[in-house]
N, CA, C and O atoms as a DFTB+ gen file, in Angstrom:
324 C
 N C O
     1  1      94.444      99.563     107.724
     2  2      94.109      98.283     107.175
     3  2      93.434      97.412     108.236
     4  3      92.485      96.687     107.939
     5  1      93.935      97.491     109.486
     6  2      93.365      96.681     110.550
     7  2      91.913      97.040     110.837
     8  3      91.119      96.170     111.196
     9  1      91.561      98.311     110.683
    10  2      90.175      98.720     110.949
    11  2      89.213      98.171     109.912
    12  3      88.021      98.036     110.189
    13  1      89.703      97.855     108.734
    14  2      88.852      97.331     107.668
    15  2      88.860      95.813     107.585
    16  3      88.115      95.225     106.801
    17  1      89.692      95.190     108.380
    18  2      89.790      93.724     108.355
    19  2      89.829      93.206     109.799
    20  3      90.904      93.095     110.389
    21  1      88.660      92.890     110.366
    22  2      88.625      92.450     111.757
    23  2      89.428      91.172     112.013
    24  3      89.983      90.993     113.097
    25  1      89.490      90.287     111.018
    26  2      90.260      89.049     111.195
    27  2      91.747      89.358     111.359
    28  3      92.416      88.781     112.217
    29  1      92.253      90.259     110.543
    30  2      93.666      90.639     110.632
    31  2      93.945      91.358     111.944
    32  3      95.000      91.166     112.549
    33  1      93.010      92.180     112.380
    34  2      93.149      92.878     113.650
    35  2      93.204      91.882     114.802
    36  3      94.037      92.017     115.698
    37  1      92.323      90.884     114.787
    38  2      92.315      89.859     115.843
    39  2      93.611      89.051     115.802
    40  3      94.217      88.790     116.842
    41  1      94.032      88.658     114.610
    42  2      95.268      87.891     114.461
    43  2      96.456      88.667     115.018
    44  3      97.282      88.111     115.742
    45  1      96.541      89.937     114.681
    46  2      97.631      90.786     115.161
    47  2      97.641      90.847     116.686
    48  3      98.700      90.754     117.307
    49  1      96.469      91.003     117.284
    50  2      96.374      91.058     118.742
    51  2      96.822      89.760     119.397
    52  3      97.533      89.779     120.401
    53  1      96.406      88.634     118.829
    54  2      96.794      87.343     119.393
    55  2      98.297      87.102     119.273
    56  3      98.930      86.605     120.204
    57  1      98.854      87.453     118.132
    58  2     100.295      87.255     117.932
    59  2     101.097      88.139     118.881
    60  3     102.098      87.694     119.444
    61  1     100.674      89.365     119.062
    62  2     101.374      90.257     119.999
    63  2     101.277      89.740     121.423
    64  3     102.256      89.789     122.168
    65  1     100.105      89.244     121.811
    66  2      99.927      88.704     123.161
    67  2     100.815      87.477     123.365
    68  3     101.399      87.305     124.436
    69  1     100.920      86.622     122.342
    70  2     101.788      85.453     122.445
    71  2     103.246      85.888     122.550
    72  3     104.014      85.305     123.315
    73  1     103.621      86.882     121.806
    74  2     104.982      87.412     121.889
    75  2     105.308      87.933     123.283
    76  3     106.416      87.739     123.781
    77  1     104.339      88.596     123.910
    78  2     104.548      89.069     125.287
    79  2     104.731      87.894     126.241
    80  3     105.566      87.939     127.145
    81  1     103.936      86.832     126.030
    82  2     104.089      85.651     126.886
    83  2     105.502      85.091     126.775
    84  3     106.090      84.669     127.771
    85  1     106.039      85.087     125.568
    86  2     107.384      84.563     125.349
    87  2     108.429      85.459     126.020
    88  3     109.273      84.973     126.773
    89  1     108.373      86.740     125.753
    90  2     109.427      87.640     126.231
    91  2     109.316      87.954     127.714
    92  3     110.318      88.270     128.356
    93  1     108.109      87.872     128.267
    94  2     107.920      88.207     129.682
    95  2     107.684      86.974     130.551
    96  3     107.312      87.095     131.718
    97  1     107.904      85.777     129.975
    98  2     107.735      84.509     130.692
    99  2     106.396      84.440     131.420
   100  3     106.344      84.270     132.638
   101  1     105.316      84.575     130.655
   102  2     103.966      84.580     131.209
   103  2     103.185      83.328     130.796
   104  3     102.050      83.423     130.328
   105  1     103.797      82.169     130.970
   106  2     103.150      80.920     130.594
   107  2     101.842      80.665     131.301
   108  3     101.000      79.922     130.796
   109  1     101.652      81.270     132.469
   110  2     100.397      81.107     133.204
   111  2      99.213      81.713     132.454
   112  3      98.063      81.400     132.761
   113  1      99.480      82.571     131.479
   114  2      98.414      83.197     130.700
   115  2      98.019      82.380     129.465
   116  3      97.082      82.743     128.753
   117  1      98.728      81.290     129.214
   118  2      98.481      80.497     128.010
   119  2      97.041      79.979     127.911
   120  3      96.450      80.088     126.836
   121  1      96.448      79.425     128.964
   122  2      95.061      78.947     128.827
   123  2      94.075      80.048     128.410
   124  3      93.188      79.808     127.591
   125  1      94.229      81.238     128.967
   126  2      93.351      82.351     128.587
   127  2      93.594      82.770     127.145
   128  3      92.660      83.115     126.422
   129  1      94.869      82.735     126.730
   130  2      95.209      83.096     125.357
   131  2      94.590      82.092     124.388
   132  3      94.026      82.477     123.363
   133  1      94.698      80.814     124.714
   134  2      94.112      79.773     123.862
   135  2      92.602      79.956     123.761
   136  3      92.031      79.839     122.677
   137  1      91.963      80.241     124.874
   138  2      90.513      80.470     124.880
   139  2      90.140      81.657     123.995
   140  3      89.162      81.593     123.250
   141  1      90.910      82.729     124.072
   142  2      90.651      83.913     123.247
   143  2      90.834      83.595     121.764
   144  3      90.050      84.052     120.932
   145  1      91.860      82.820     121.430
   146  2      92.092      82.432     120.032
   147  2      90.936      81.591     119.521
   148  3      90.457      81.798     118.406
   149  1      90.488      80.643     120.331
   150  2      89.377      79.765     119.924
   151  2      88.084      80.557     119.682
   152  3      87.232      80.139     118.898
   153  1      87.948      81.694     120.355
   154  2      86.740      82.511     120.213
   155  2      86.675      83.235     118.865
   156  3      85.609      83.696     118.456
   157  1      87.800      83.332     118.186
   158  2      87.843      84.015     116.888
   159  2      87.911      82.996     115.750
   160  3      88.410      81.885     115.927
   161  1      87.414      83.382     114.606
   162  2      87.412      82.509     113.428
   163  2      88.729      82.679     112.670
   164  3      88.804      83.374     111.657
   165  1      89.762      82.022     113.194
   166  2      91.103      82.110     112.612
   167  2      91.665      80.692     112.467
   168  3      92.459      80.255     113.300
   169  1      91.260      79.972     111.417
   170  2      91.634      78.554     111.272
   171  2      93.131      78.276     111.373
   172  3      93.525      77.288     111.995
   173  1      93.952      79.097     110.795
   174  2      95.398      78.854     110.858
   175  2      95.918      78.957     112.282
   176  3      96.768      78.166     112.692
   177  1      95.425      79.907     113.026
   178  2      95.853      80.056     114.407
   179  2      95.278      78.925     115.263
   180  3      95.905      78.508     116.236
   181  1      94.100      78.431     114.909
   182  2      93.531      77.276     115.615
   183  2      94.433      76.059     115.429
   184  3      94.617      75.277     116.362
   185  1      94.988      75.894     114.248
   186  2      95.912      74.794     113.989
   187  2      97.148      74.927     114.882
   188  3      97.622      73.935     115.436
   189  1      97.664      76.132     115.021
   190  2      98.805      76.397     115.893
   191  2      98.467      76.033     117.340
   192  3      99.263      75.395     118.030
   193  1      97.286      76.444     117.790
   194  2      96.834      76.155     119.151
   195  2      96.702      74.647     119.371
   196  3      97.065      74.140     120.433
   197  1      96.186      73.934     118.377
   198  2      96.077      72.475     118.495
   199  2      97.448      71.857     118.747
   200  3      97.585      70.948     119.565
   201  1      98.454      72.351     118.045
   202  2      99.810      71.862     118.248
   203  2     100.325      72.175     119.644
   204  3     100.978      71.334     120.263
   205  1     100.045      73.363     120.147
   206  2     100.467      73.727     121.500
   207  2      99.810      72.818     122.530
   208  3     100.447      72.389     123.492
   209  1      98.534      72.530     122.318
   210  2      97.789      71.727     123.280
   211  2      98.243      70.273     123.326
   212  3      98.015      69.587     124.323
   213  1      98.879      69.795     122.265
   214  2      99.360      68.413     122.259
   215  2     100.414      68.172     123.341
   216  3     100.556      67.054     123.837
   217  1     101.144      69.214     123.700
   218  2     102.128      69.093     124.777
   219  2     102.070      70.349     125.640
   220  3     103.064      71.053     125.816
   221  1     100.889      70.604     126.169
   222  2     100.618      71.848     126.885
   223  2     101.547      72.061     128.076
   224  3     101.991      73.183     128.317
   225  1     101.843      71.013     128.816
   226  2     102.716      71.167     129.991
   227  2     104.101      71.657     129.583
   228  3     104.664      72.543     130.227
   229  1     104.650      71.086     128.517
   230  2     105.981      71.497     128.062
   231  2     105.960      72.923     127.514
   232  3     106.882      73.700     127.758
   233  1     104.916      73.259     126.780
   234  2     104.809      74.619     126.226
   235  2     104.687      75.627     127.360
   236  3     105.347      76.667     127.348
   237  1     103.845      75.319     128.337
   238  2     103.673      76.219     129.480
   239  2     104.994      76.397     130.224
   240  3     105.347      77.514     130.602
   241  1     105.721      75.308     130.434
   242  2     107.030      75.404     131.101
   243  2     107.986      76.260     130.276
   244  3     108.724      77.078     130.825
   245  1     107.973      76.072     128.969
   246  2     108.849      76.853     128.101
   247  2     108.532      78.337     128.108
   248  3     109.408      79.173     127.887
   249  1     107.264      78.658     128.364
   250  2     106.855      80.065     128.413
   251  2     106.941      80.646     129.820
   252  3     106.648      81.824     130.026
   253  1     107.343      79.826     130.787
   254  2     107.349      80.263     132.177
   255  2     108.742      80.260     132.787
   256  3     109.123      81.201     133.483
   257  1     109.492      79.214     132.529
   258  2     110.794      79.041     133.171
   259  2     111.899      79.781     132.433
   260  3     111.829      79.964     131.218
   261  1     112.909      80.201     133.165
   262  2     114.032      80.913     132.562
   263  2     114.982      79.983     131.830
   264  3     115.695      80.410     130.923
   265  1     114.996      78.711     132.217
   266  2     115.923      77.763     131.606
   267  2     115.456      77.395     130.214
   268  3     114.259      77.219     129.984
   269  1     116.375      77.278     129.297
   270  2     116.031      76.972     127.919
   271  2     117.157      76.195     127.255
   272  3     118.337      76.417     127.528
   273  1     116.769      75.288     126.384
   274  2     117.768      74.583     125.582
   275  2     117.766      75.152     124.162
   276  3     118.269      74.524     123.230
   277  1     117.206      76.325     124.013
   278  2     117.087      76.950     122.706
   279  2     118.391      77.087     121.943
   280  3     118.403      76.974     120.718
   281  1     119.488      77.326     122.646
   282  2     120.784      77.505     121.998
   283  2     121.232      76.220     121.313
   284  3     121.856      76.265     120.253
   285  1     120.916      75.070     121.917
   286  2     121.367      73.805     121.337
   287  2     120.355      73.187     120.377
   288  3     120.692      72.253     119.648
   289  1     119.130      73.687     120.364
   290  2     118.126      73.148     119.444
   291  2     118.632      73.278     118.014
   292  3     119.108      74.338     117.609
   293  1     118.529      72.224     117.277
   294  2     118.977      72.240     115.897
   295  2     120.443      71.894     115.731
   296  3     120.887      71.585     114.625
   297  1     121.203      71.943     116.824
   298  2     122.620      71.616     116.761
   299  2     122.895      70.192     117.249
   300  3     123.919      69.599     116.911
   301  1     121.983      69.658     118.036
   302  2     122.176      68.320     118.602
   303  2     122.345      67.285     117.509
   304  3     123.140      66.356     117.652
   305  1     121.611      67.430     116.423
   306  2     121.695      66.441     115.337
   307  2     122.991      66.579     114.534
   308  3     123.224      65.792     113.617
   309  1     123.815      67.534     114.848
   310  2     125.082      67.709     114.125
   311  2     126.229      66.913     114.739
   312  3     127.327      66.854     114.186
   313  1     125.954      66.296     115.903
   314  2     127.011      65.506     116.555
   315  2     127.443      64.381     115.629
   316  3     126.609      63.680     115.056
   317  1     128.733      64.216     115.487
   318  2     129.252      63.197     114.571
   319  2     130.182      62.256     115.336
   320  3     130.871      62.660     116.272
   321  1     130.181      61.037     114.927
   322  2     131.054      60.033     115.563
   323  2     132.421      60.033     114.926
   324  3     133.289      59.257     115.326
């Protein structure tokens, strides 16, 4: 299916590369990844990239540093008085 749909093939490659950045803490590769995404005609992924760029420093840190507040995300608003 990927050989017959270049857009899907490109999307798959970008998503896999982003997944590697997450799992291997490769935030330094984010600018190159964004540039590669922008080079392809993938409007939905461009929207995602726009969101990342709004707080690029925080996203890069999140993809680079070992420390994470991921466990508490979504639970903080459950605190009750």
